Every structure is written in structure tokens, then in C-alpha cells.
C-alpha positions in Angstrom: -90.9 -13.5 37.8 -90.3 -12.1 34.4 -92.9 -12.6 31.7 -90.5 -14.5 29.5 -89.6 -16.9 32.3 -93.3 -17.7 33.0 -93.8 -18.3 29.3 -90.8 -20.6 29.1 -91.9 -22.5 32.2 -95.5 -22.9 30.8 -94.1 -24.1 27.4 -91.9 -26.7 29.2 -94.8 -28.0 31.3 -97.0 -28.4 28.2 -94.1 -30.1 26.4 -93.6 -32.6 29.3 -97.3 -33.3 29.6 -97.6 -33.9 25.8 -94.6 -36.2 25.9 -96.0 -38.2 28.8 -99.4 -38.6 27.2 -97.7 -39.7 23.9 -95.7 -42.3 25.8 -98.7 -43.5 27.7 -100.8 -43.9 24.5 -97.9 -45.7 22.8 -97.8 -48.1 25.7 -101.5 -48.7 25.6 -101.5 -49.2 21.9 -98.6 -51.7 22.1 -100.4 -53.7 24.8 -103.6 -53.7 22.7 -101.8 -54.9 19.6 -99.9 -57.6 21.5 -103.3 -59.1 22.6 -102.6 -59.0 26.3 -106.0 -60.0 27.6 -105.1 -59.3 31.3 -105.4 -55.6 30.7 -108.3 -53.5 29.3 -108.0 -50.4 27.2 -107.7 -48.3 30.4 -104.7 -50.3 31.6 -106.5 -51.8 34.5 -106.7 -55.5 35.2 -109.9 -56.9 33.7 -112.3 -58.9 35.8 -112.1 -62.0 33.7 -111.4 -65.0 35.9 -108.9 -67.6 34.8 -109.9 -71.1 35.8 
């Protein structure tokens, strides 16, 4: 593989990872702001029991 192709592929992977992380953090922030108590900051269901 040419050096420029490897550089381009690496740049694309970093771009996609950054985009995915930004999207994930936006989702987490919007869930936190909406006050959804079923989800913790990590996005997992909390262990609070509803009775």
C-alpha cells in the first residue's frame, strides 16, 4: 500500500471515530438534560426500582 493511501485511511478512521464519539456524547447530554431518570450517565439502566 502506498504511504499516502495509508495516511488517508488513517485520517478517515480518526474522522469516523471522532464523529461517532461526538454523536454519542450529544445523545448522552440530551438524555441528561431531558431528565430521563431511567438512564445513568453511562447510558445503562439504573438500578432504581419503580414501585
